[in-house]
DSSP file (Angstrom, degrees, kcal/mol; ACC not computed):
  #  RESIDUE AA STRUCTURE BP1 BP2  ACC     N-H-->O    O-->H-N    N-H-->O    O-->H-N    TCO  KAPPA ALPHA  PHI   PSI    X-CA   Y-CA   Z-CA
    1    1 A M     >        0   0    0      0, 0.0     4,-1.6     0, 0.0     5,-0.1   0.000 360.0 360.0 360.0 -50.3  -67.2  -49.9  126.7
    2    2 A M  H  >  +     0   0    0      1,-0.2     4,-2.9     2,-0.2     5,-0.2   0.881 360.0  59.6 -69.9 -35.3  -64.7  -51.0  129.4
    3    3 A A  H  > S+     0   0    0      1,-0.2     4,-2.3     2,-0.2    -1,-0.2   0.931 105.8  48.6 -55.8 -45.2  -65.1  -47.7  131.2
    4    4 A E  H  > S+     0   0    0      1,-0.2     4,-2.0     2,-0.2    -1,-0.2   0.895 111.0  50.1 -65.7 -39.9  -68.8  -48.4  131.6
    5    5 A K  H  X S+     0   0    0     -4,-1.6     4,-2.2     2,-0.2    -1,-0.2   0.919 110.1  49.7 -63.3 -43.0  -68.0  -52.0  132.9
    6    6 A I  H  X S+     0   0    0     -4,-2.9     4,-2.9     1,-0.2    -2,-0.2   0.903 109.0  52.9 -64.1 -39.1  -65.5  -50.7  135.4
    7    7 A K  H  X S+     0   0    0     -4,-2.3     4,-2.6    -5,-0.2    -1,-0.2   0.896 107.7  51.2 -61.2 -40.3  -68.1  -48.1  136.6
    8    8 A I  H  X S+     0   0    0     -4,-2.0     4,-2.4     2,-0.2    -1,-0.2   0.899 109.7  49.5 -64.0 -41.7  -70.6  -50.9  137.1
    9    9 A V  H  X S+     0   0    0     -4,-2.2     4,-2.0     2,-0.2    -2,-0.2   0.944 110.6  51.3 -63.3 -45.1  -68.1  -52.9  139.2
   10   10 A L  H  <>S+     0   0    0     -4,-2.9     5,-3.0     1,-0.2     4,-0.3   0.922 109.9  49.4 -58.3 -43.4  -67.4  -49.7  141.3
   11   11 A L  H ><5S+     0   0    0     -4,-2.6     3,-1.4     1,-0.2    -1,-0.2   0.934 110.7  49.3 -60.4 -45.3  -71.1  -49.3  141.9
   12   12 A K  H 3<5S+     0   0    0     -4,-2.4    -1,-0.2     1,-0.3    -2,-0.2   0.829 114.8  45.0 -64.6 -29.4  -71.5  -52.9  143.0
   13   13 A K  T 3<5S-     0   0    0     -4,-2.0    -1,-0.3    -5,-0.2    -2,-0.2   0.375 112.5-121.1 -95.0   4.5  -68.5  -52.5  145.3
   14   14 A K  T < 5 +     0   0    0     -3,-1.4     2,-0.3    -4,-0.3    -3,-0.2   0.921  68.6 133.3  56.8  46.3  -69.8  -49.1  146.6
   15   15 A M      < -     0   0    0     -5,-3.0     2,-0.2    -8,-0.1    -1,-0.2  -0.828  47.1-137.7-124.7 162.7  -66.7  -47.4  145.5
   16   16 A T     >  -     0   0    0     -2,-0.3     4,-2.1    -3,-0.1     5,-0.1  -0.660  31.8-106.4-110.9 171.3  -65.8  -44.2  143.6
   17   17 A V  H  > S+     0   0    0     -2,-0.2     4,-2.7     1,-0.2     5,-0.2   0.868 123.2  56.2 -61.3 -37.3  -63.3  -43.5  140.8
   18   18 A T  H  > S+     0   0    0      2,-0.2     4,-2.3     1,-0.2    -1,-0.2   0.918 104.7  51.4 -62.0 -43.7  -61.4  -41.6  143.4
   19   19 A D  H  > S+     0   0    0      1,-0.2     4,-2.0     2,-0.2    -2,-0.2   0.932 112.0  47.2 -57.4 -44.7  -61.3  -44.8  145.6
   20   20 A L  H  X S+     0   0    0     -4,-2.1     4,-1.9     1,-0.2    -2,-0.2   0.897 108.0  55.5 -65.9 -40.7  -60.0  -46.7  142.7
   21   21 A A  H  X>S+     0   0    0     -4,-2.7     5,-2.3     1,-0.2     4,-0.8   0.908 106.8  50.9 -56.0 -43.6  -57.4  -44.1  141.8
   22   22 A K  H ><5S+     0   0    0     -4,-2.3     3,-0.9     1,-0.2    -1,-0.2   0.927 109.5  50.0 -61.7 -44.9  -56.0  -44.3  145.4
   23   23 A L  H 3<5S+     0   0    0     -4,-2.0    -1,-0.2     1,-0.3    -2,-0.2   0.833 114.5  44.7 -61.7 -32.2  -55.8  -48.1  145.1
   24   24 A L  H 3<5S-     0   0    0     -4,-1.9    -1,-0.3    -5,-0.1    -2,-0.2   0.510 108.9-124.3 -90.1  -5.1  -53.9  -47.8  141.8
   25   25 A N  T <<5S+     0   0    0     -3,-0.9     2,-0.3    -4,-0.8    -3,-0.2   0.889  71.4 118.6  59.8  41.2  -51.6  -45.0  143.0
   26   26 A V  S   <S-     0   0    0     -5,-2.3    -1,-0.3    -6,-0.1    -2,-0.1  -0.862  72.1 -91.4-126.4 166.9  -52.7  -42.6  140.3
   27   27 A T     >  -     0   0    0     -2,-0.3     4,-2.2     1,-0.1     5,-0.2  -0.474  28.0-126.0 -74.8 147.2  -54.4  -39.2  140.4
   28   28 A P  H  > S+     0   0    0      0, 0.0     4,-2.7     0, 0.0     5,-0.2   0.879 112.6  55.5 -57.8 -35.3  -58.2  -39.1  140.3
   29   29 A Q  H  > S+     0   0    0      2,-0.2     4,-2.2     1,-0.2     5,-0.2   0.923 107.0  48.4 -66.8 -42.4  -57.8  -36.7  137.4
   30   30 A N  H  > S+     0   0    0      2,-0.2     4,-1.8     1,-0.2    -1,-0.2   0.926 114.4  45.7 -61.2 -44.9  -55.6  -39.1  135.4
   31   31 A L  H  X S+     0   0    0     -4,-2.2     4,-2.2     1,-0.2    -2,-0.2   0.906 110.3  53.9 -66.9 -40.0  -58.0  -41.9  136.0
   32   32 A S  H  X S+     0   0    0     -4,-2.7     4,-2.3     1,-0.2    -1,-0.2   0.890 106.7  52.4 -58.2 -40.9  -61.0  -39.8  135.1
   33   33 A N  H  X S+     0   0    0     -4,-2.2     4,-2.1     1,-0.2    -1,-0.2   0.888 107.1  52.1 -64.9 -38.0  -59.4  -38.8  131.8
   34   34 A K  H  X>S+     0   0    0     -4,-1.8     5,-1.9     1,-0.2     4,-1.1   0.907 109.7  49.9 -61.6 -40.6  -58.9  -42.5  131.1
   35   35 A F  H  <5S+     0   0    0     -4,-2.2    -2,-0.2     2,-0.2    -1,-0.2   0.903 109.3  51.4 -64.4 -40.7  -62.6  -43.1  131.8
   36   36 A K  H  <5S+     0   0    0     -4,-2.3    -1,-0.2     1,-0.2    -2,-0.2   0.883 118.6  36.8 -62.6 -39.0  -63.6  -40.2  129.5
   37   37 A R  H  <5S-     0   0    0     -4,-2.1    -1,-0.2    -5,-0.1    -2,-0.2   0.551 100.5-135.3 -90.0  -9.1  -61.5  -41.6  126.6
   38   38 A D  T  <5 +     0   0    0     -4,-1.1     2,-0.6    -5,-0.2    -3,-0.2   0.951  53.9 150.7  49.8  52.8  -62.4  -45.2  127.5
   39   39 A N      < +     0   0    0     -5,-1.9     2,-0.4    -6,-0.1    -1,-0.2  -0.769   7.3 148.1-124.2  83.6  -58.7  -45.9  127.0
   40   40 A F        -     0   0    0     -2,-0.6     2,-0.1    -3,-0.1   -38,-0.1  -0.963  36.2-139.9-119.7 132.9  -57.5  -48.8  129.2
   41   41 A S     >  -     0   0    0     -2,-0.4     4,-2.1     1,-0.1     5,-0.2  -0.425  29.4-111.0 -78.2 164.0  -54.7  -51.2  128.3
   42   42 A E  H  > S+     0   0    0      1,-0.2     4,-2.3     2,-0.2     5,-0.2   0.877 120.8  56.3 -63.1 -37.1  -55.1  -54.8  129.1
   43   43 A K  H  > S+     0   0    0      1,-0.2     4,-2.1     2,-0.2    -1,-0.2   0.912 108.1  47.4 -57.8 -44.3  -52.3  -54.4  131.6
   44   44 A E  H  > S+     0   0    0      2,-0.2     4,-2.8     1,-0.2    -2,-0.2   0.880 109.5  53.0 -66.2 -39.7  -54.3  -51.7  133.3
   45   45 A L  H  X S+     0   0    0     -4,-2.1     4,-2.4     2,-0.2    -1,-0.2   0.894 109.6  49.1 -63.6 -40.2  -57.5  -53.8  133.3
   46   46 A I  H  X S+     0   0    0     -4,-2.3     4,-2.3     2,-0.2    -1,-0.2   0.908 111.3  49.4 -64.7 -43.2  -55.6  -56.6  135.0
   47   47 A E  H  X S+     0   0    0     -4,-2.1     4,-2.7     2,-0.2     5,-0.2   0.907 110.0  51.4 -63.7 -41.3  -54.3  -54.2  137.6
   48   48 A I  H  X S+     0   0    0     -4,-2.8     4,-1.7     1,-0.2    -2,-0.2   0.931 111.1  47.5 -60.4 -46.4  -57.7  -52.8  138.2
   49   49 A A  H  <>S+     0   0    0     -4,-2.4     5,-2.7     1,-0.2     4,-0.5   0.912 111.5  52.2 -60.3 -42.1  -59.1  -56.3  138.7
   50   50 A D  H ><5S+     0   0    0     -4,-2.3     3,-1.1     1,-0.2    -2,-0.2   0.943 110.5  45.2 -62.6 -48.8  -56.2  -57.1  141.0
   51   51 A V  H 3<5S+     0   0    0     -4,-2.7    -1,-0.2     1,-0.3    -2,-0.2   0.786 115.2  48.9 -68.3 -24.5  -56.7  -54.1  143.3
   52   52 A L  T 3<5S-     0   0    0     -4,-1.7    -1,-0.3    -5,-0.2    -2,-0.2   0.458 110.6-124.7 -88.6  -1.6  -60.5  -54.8  143.4
   53   53 A N  T < 5 +     0   0    0     -3,-1.1     2,-0.3    -4,-0.5    -3,-0.2   0.912  69.5 120.6  57.2  46.7  -59.9  -58.4  144.2
   54   54 A I      < -     0   0    0     -5,-2.7     2,-0.4    -6,-0.1    -1,-0.2  -0.792  65.5-100.5-129.7 173.8  -62.0  -59.6  141.2
   55   55 A K        -     0   0    0     -2,-0.3     2,-0.5    -3,-0.1    -9,-0.0  -0.805  25.9-160.7-101.5 137.6  -61.3  -61.7  138.1
   56   56 A Y        -     0   0    0     -2,-0.4     2,-0.5   -10,-0.1   -10,-0.0  -0.982   8.2-175.6-117.8 125.1  -60.6  -60.2  134.6
   57   57 A D        -     0   0    0     -2,-0.5     2,-0.5     2,-0.1    -2,-0.0  -0.986   2.4-174.8-119.0 125.7  -61.1  -62.4  131.6
   58   58 A A        +     0   0    0     -2,-0.5     2,-0.3     2,-0.0    -2,-0.0  -0.972  27.7 126.7-120.8 117.4  -60.2  -61.1  128.2
   59   59 A Y        -     0   0    0     -2,-0.5     2,-0.4     2,-0.0    -2,-0.1  -0.991  51.1-117.4-160.6 163.6  -61.0  -63.4  125.2
   60   60 A F        -     0   0    0     -2,-0.3     8,-3.4     0, 0.0     2,-0.6  -0.878  23.0-148.5-105.2 142.4  -62.8  -63.6  121.9
   61   61 A T  B     -A   67   0A   0     -2,-0.4     6,-0.2     6,-0.2     5,-0.1  -0.957  12.6-146.1-114.4 119.3  -65.6  -66.1  121.4
   62   62 A L    >   -     0   0    0      4,-3.5     3,-2.3    -2,-0.6     0, 0.0  -0.244  33.6 -98.3 -74.8 168.9  -66.0  -67.6  118.0
   63   63 A E  T 3  S+     0   0    0      1,-0.3    -1,-0.1     2,-0.1    -2,-0.0   0.783 124.9  59.9 -57.0 -29.5  -69.4  -68.5  116.5
   64   64 A T  T 3  S-     0   0    0      2,-0.1    -1,-0.3     1,-0.1     3,-0.1   0.531 121.4-107.6 -78.9  -5.6  -68.7  -72.1  117.5
   65   65 A G  S <  S+     0   0    0     -3,-2.3     2,-0.1     1,-0.3    -2,-0.1   0.287  74.0 142.3  94.7 -11.4  -68.5  -71.0  121.1
   66   66 A E        -     0   0    0     -5,-0.1    -4,-3.5     1,-0.1     2,-0.4  -0.437  43.6-141.2 -66.6 135.3  -64.7  -71.5  121.1
   67   67 A Q  B      A   61   0A   0     -6,-0.2    -6,-0.2    -2,-0.1    -1,-0.1  -0.845 360.0 360.0-102.5 135.6  -62.9  -69.0  123.2
   68   68 A V              0   0    0     -8,-3.4    -7,-0.2    -2,-0.4    -1,-0.1   0.316 360.0 360.0-123.3 360.0  -59.5  -67.5  122.0
């Protein structure tokens, strides 16, 4: 699910996974494997948002609309 969202952001920014890997100082193969497994920690998501100069919000929204 997060992998797909990151891919959408990359498309909107006209970037590739390889471009992102360079910004994160990881190998393109390592990042591609994370995309395949859709296995990103919250720390990694924050770092991705940081290098892409975008905002990352992680929260749960209850039925009442309250965000936790």
